[in-house]
C-alpha positions in Angstrom: 0.0 0.0 0.0 1.3 3.4 -1.0 0.5 6.3 1.4 0.0 9.8 0.1 2.2 11.5 2.7 2.8 15.0 1.6 1.0 14.5 -1.7 -1.6 17.3 -2.2 -2.4 16.6 -5.8 -5.5 14.4 -6.2 -4.6 13.6 -9.8 -1.1 12.5 -8.9 -2.5 10.4 -6.0 -4.9 8.6 -8.2 -2.7 8.1 -11.3 0.2 6.8 -9.1 -2.0 4.4 -7.2 -1.8 5.8 -3.7 -4.4 4.8 -1.2 -7.4 7.2 -1.1 -10.1 7.2 1.6 -13.2 7.9 -0.5 -14.8 11.2 0.5 -16.5 11.8 -2.8 -20.1 11.1 -1.7 -19.7 14.1 0.7 -18.1 16.1 -2.1 -21.0 15.4 -4.4 -23.4 16.4 -1.6 -21.4 19.6 -1.1 -21.4 20.7 -4.7 -25.0 19.9 -5.4 -26.5 21.6 -2.3 -24.7 24.9 -2.1 -22.3 27.4 -3.8 -20.2 29.4 -1.4 -18.3 27.6 1.4 -15.7 28.1 4.0 -14.0 25.2 5.8 -11.6 25.6 8.8 -9.4 22.8 9.8 -6.0 22.5 11.6 -2.8 22.2 9.5 -1.9 18.8 8.1 -5.5 17.7 8.0 -6.1 17.3 4.3 -7.5 20.7 3.2 -5.2 21.1 0.2 -6.0 17.5 -1.0 -9.7 18.4 -0.7 -9.2 21.5 -2.8 -7.3 19.4 -5.4 -10.1 16.8 -5.5 -12.6 19.5 -6.1 -10.5 20.8 -8.9 -10.3 17.5 -10.7 -14.1 17.0 -10.3 -14.9 20.4 -11.8 -12.5 19.9 -14.6 -14.6 16.9 -15.5 -11.8 14.3 -15.1 -14.1 11.4 -14.7 -11.4 8.7 -15.1 -9.8 9.8 -11.8 -13.0 8.9 -9.9 -13.6 5.4 -11.3 -14.5 3.0 -8.5 -15.5 5.9 -6.1 -18.9 6.8 -4.8 -19.2 9.9 -7.0 -18.8 7.9 -10.2 -22.3 6.5 -9.7 -23.8 9.8 -8.4 -22.6 12.3 -11.0 -24.2 11.9 -14.4 -23.0 14.9 -16.4 -19.3 15.5 -15.6 -19.3 19.0 -17.0 -15.8 20.3 -17.6 -15.5 23.8 -16.1 -12.7 26.3 -15.8 -11.2 26.3 -12.3 -9.5 29.3 -10.7 -7.3 27.8 -8.0 -5.5 30.2 -5.7 -3.0 28.6 -3.3 -1.9 31.1 -0.6 0.7 28.7 0.8 3.4 29.7 -1.6 4.5 33.0 -0.1 6.1 34.3 3.1 4.2 37.4 3.9 7.0 39.5 5.3 6.4 42.8 3.5 3.6 44.7 1.7 4.7 43.4 -1.7 4.4 39.7 -0.7 0.6 39.6 -1.1 0.7 41.7 -4.2 3.2 39.3 -5.7 1.2 36.1 -5.3 -2.0 37.8 -6.5 -0.3 39.3 -9.5 1.4 36.0 -10.5 -1.9 34.2 -10.5 -3.8 36.9 -12.3 -1.1 37.0 -15.0 -1.4 33.2 -15.4 -5.2 33.4 -15.8 -5.0 36.4 -18.1 -2.8 34.3 -20.5 -5.7 31.9 -20.7 -8.7 34.2 -20.6 -7.4 37.6 -21.8 -7.6 41.1 -20.4 -10.2 43.8 -20.5 -10.1 47.6 -20.6 -10.0 49.5 -17.3 -8.9 46.4 -15.3 -6.1 48.1 -13.4 -6.7 46.7 -9.8 -6.3 43.2 -8.5 -10.1 43.0 -7.9 -10.9 44.5 -11.3 -8.6 42.0 -13.1 -10.1 39.1 -11.2 -13.6 40.2 -12.0 -12.9 40.3 -15.7 -11.2 36.9 -15.6 -14.1 35.2 -13.9 -16.5 36.6 -16.5 -14.4 35.6 -19.5 -13.6 32.2 -18.1 -17.3 31.4 -17.9 -18.1 32.9 -21.2 -15.4 30.9 -22.9 -17.2 27.6 -22.4 -20.7 28.7 -21.5 -20.3 27.0 -18.1 -19.9 28.7 -14.7 -16.5 28.5 -13.1 -15.2 27.1 -9.8 -13.1 29.3 -7.5 -10.9 27.4 -5.0 -8.8 29.3 -2.5 -6.5 27.3 -0.2 -5.3 28.8 3.1 -6.9 32.1 2.3 -5.9 33.5 5.7 -2.1 32.8 5.6 -1.2 36.5 4.9 -3.2 37.5 8.0 -1.9 34.8 10.3 1.7 35.7 9.5 1.1 39.4 10.3 -0.3 39.0 13.8 2.6 41.1 15.2 2.4 43.7 12.3 -1.1 45.3 12.7 -0.5 47.9 10.0 0.6 45.4 7.4 -2.3 43.1 8.4 -4.7 45.9 7.9 -3.2 46.5 4.4 -3.6 42.8 3.6 -7.1 42.8 5.0 -8.2 45.6 2.7 -6.6 44.0 -0.4 -8.1 40.5 0.3 -11.6 42.0 1.2 -11.8 43.7 -2.2 -10.4 40.6 -4.1 -12.7 38.1 -2.5 -15.7 40.3 -2.9 -15.6 39.5 -6.6 -17.2 36.2 -5.7 -20.3 38.1 -4.9 -20.3 40.7 -7.7 -19.7 37.9 -10.3 -22.2 35.5 -8.8 -23.9 34.7 -12.2 -20.6 33.3 -13.5 -19.8 31.1 -10.4 -20.8 27.5 -9.9 -18.9 27.1 -6.6 -16.5 29.1 -4.5 -14.7 27.2 -1.7 -12.3 28.7 0.8 -10.1 26.8 3.3 -8.1 28.2 6.2 -7.4 28.0 9.8 -9.9 30.6 11.0 -12.6 32.8 9.5 -11.2 36.1 10.8 -14.6 37.5 11.4 -13.2 40.3 13.5 -11.2 41.7 10.6 -14.1 41.4 8.2 -12.3 39.8 5.2 -15.6 38.2 4.2 -17.9 41.1 5.2 -18.9 41.7 1.6 -19.3 38.0 1.0 -22.2 37.5 3.3 -23.5 34.5 1.3 -20.5 32.4 2.4 -21.6 29.2 4.3 -19.2 28.2 7.1 -19.3 24.4 7.2 -16.5 24.0 9.8 -19.0 22.8 12.4 -21.6 21.5 10.0 -22.6 18.0 11.1 -23.2 17.0 7.4 -19.6 17.7 6.4 -17.4 17.1 9.5 -15.8 14.1 7.9 -14.6 15.9 4.7 -11.1 15.9 6.1 -9.6 13.5 8.6 -10.2 9.7 8.9 -12.9 8.1 10.9 -12.6 4.9 12.9 -14.8 3.1 10.4 -12.5 4.3 7.6 -9.4 3.1 9.5 -10.9 -0.4 9.9 -12.3 -0.5 6.4 -9.3 0.8 4.5 -6.3 -0.1 6.7 -6.9 -3.3 8.5 -4.0 -5.1 6.9 -1.5 -2.3 7.6 -2.7 -2.1 11.2 -2.0 -5.8 11.5 1.5 -5.2 10.1 2.0 -2.3 12.6 0.9 -4.5 15.4 3.4 -7.2 14.5 6.2 -4.6 14.3 5.3 -3.3 17.7 4.9 -6.8 19.3 1.2 -6.2 20.3 -2.1 -7.7 19.1 -4.1 -6.0 16.4 -6.8 -5.0 18.9 -4.1 -3.4 21.1 -2.8 -1.6 18.1 -6.2 -0.2 17.2 -6.5 1.0 20.8 -3.1 2.6 20.8 -3.8 4.4 17.4 -7.0 5.7 18.9 -5.3 7.1 22.0 -2.4 8.6 20.0 -4.1 10.2 17.0 -7.9 10.1 17.3 -10.3 12.4 19.1 -10.7 15.5 16.9 -14.3 16.6 17.2 -15.7 19.5 15.1 -19.3 19.1 16.2 -20.6 18.1 19.6 -22.4 15.1 18.2 -19.7 14.0 15.7 -17.5 11.0 16.0 -13.9 11.4 16.6 -11.4 11.9 13.7 -7.8 10.8 13.3 -5.2 13.2 12.2 -4.5 11.8 8.7 -0.8 13.0 8.6 0.2 11.2 11.8 -1.9 8.1 11.1 -0.5 7.6 7.6 3.0 8.2 8.7 2.6 5.6 11.5 1.3 3.0 9.1 4.0 3.7 6.6 6.9 3.6 9.0 5.4 1.0 11.3 6.4 3.1 14.2 4.4 5.3 16.7 5.8 8.8 16.9 4.5 12.4 17.2 4.6 13.1 13.5 2.2 16.1 13.5 4.1 17.6 16.5 7.5 17.0 14.8 6.5 19.2 11.8 7.0 22.2 14.0 4.9 24.8 15.8 3.5 27.6 13.5 5.4 30.8 14.1 2.2 32.9 14.1 0.8 30.8 17.0 3.9 31.3 19.1 3.9 35.0 18.3 0.2 35.3 19.2 0.7 33.5 22.5 3.7 35.6 23.5 2.3 39.0 22.4 -0.9 38.5 24.2 0.5 36.9 27.4 -2.0 34.1 27.4 -2.2 32.0 30.5 -2.2 28.4 29.2 -2.2 26.7 32.6 -6.0 26.8 32.9 -7.0 27.1 29.3 -9.2 24.0 29.4 -10.9 24.7 32.7 -13.5 27.1 31.5 -16.3 26.3 29.0 -16.8 28.5 25.9 -19.8 29.9 24.1 -20.2 28.8 20.5 -19.4 32.3 19.2 -16.1 32.3 21.1 -15.1 28.8 20.1 -13.0 30.0 17.2 -12.2 33.5 18.4 -8.4 33.8 17.9 -8.3 36.7 20.4 -9.0 34.1 23.1 -6.3 31.5 23.9 -8.6 28.5 23.9 -10.2 29.6 20.6 -6.8 30.0 19.0 -5.7 26.6 20.2 -8.9 25.1 19.0 -8.5 26.3 15.4 -4.8 25.3 15.4 -5.6 21.7 16.4 -4.2 21.7 20.0 -7.7 21.6 21.6 -11.0 20.0 20.5 -14.6 19.7 21.6 -14.8 17.3 24.6 -18.3 18.1 25.8 -21.3 20.3 25.3 -23.9 21.9 27.6 -27.2 22.1 25.7 -28.9 24.4 28.2 -26.2 27.0 28.2 -24.7 26.3 24.8 -21.3 26.0 26.2 -18.4 23.8 24.9 -15.8 22.0 27.0 -12.4 21.8 25.4 -9.5 19.4 25.8 -6.6 17.9 24.0 -7.7 15.4 21.3 -5.1 12.7 22.0 -1.7 11.8 23.4 0.2 13.4 20.5 -1.5 16.8 21.0 -1.0 16.6 24.7 2.7 16.4 24.1 2.5 19.2 21.5 0.5 21.3 24.0 3.0 20.9 26.8 5.8 21.9 24.4 3.8 24.9 23.3 3.2 26.0 26.8 6.9 25.8 27.6 8.0 27.7 24.5 5.4 30.4 24.9 6.9 31.5 28.3 10.5 31.8 27.0 
């Protein structure tokens, strides 16, 4: 079995015969029941692969979906133009960083779809591109934005630059509303919605599915998927560790399971850590070892958050992903998850998802006080 560790291209994954946990029934439900979505998940949770899967679907690459649930659900396989913007590819250290990545993508799209008179701003150029891309085939386009919030996350300690980025992105993303007639689907991923800096204030038709029970399993691996897709590798892991298969499943659950993005949802495994463990046949803190995001450390240090009692107090739903609150910041970054819910008072209890995140949290607490 080949594990897609670090592979974010769905087409590459399928053509090179890597294992794929079938999420396409959920994807079909997503694209046939709505048009504007936002999904927040921690890093290394499969957001980029989801974006790439959506791209292959909208480009009508039916052959890449043979044997999957969507092959029987989708009847038309309309090929559409896809405008894919990956915000991961820059380090946003100065005012020109954001301009650079937007301009590069706009130039690439303009080579395909042309330019129009008076298109002299990023938003104006994007607006023209969306219209011409749809008119070229007669089919509405898909807009896919991966890690839309990276410029904002990397400027936590530079409020003036963050404000500049916010204004640029607000105008750019507002095109999704002004060009609604040309858009089949717009999908944004990121760590947080940044409601307090109003990046999406003009895009008030955006549906946040981060805590939508219907779509909680879009990213991550369920216990059923682990048993159904990886039973033989788990048996091999158990043999390598000198334990029974049942003990191995229990250890995997304790080490990597436990992410909850809805109070009624089942737990999810971190796919990065789980796949690395099955590939190397060794239990380690793989997610933790990829490093702590710099923006997270900066935010904790600059705000003097007290992490000693961060899980002691329940949170209101509206505060759950508030990055100005320590527990909200740690929730969106994957260090904390939902552990309980009080229906009467609509309060969430948070805690570490598993053993790996407990180790990561202790390390984070130590580093934030240095």
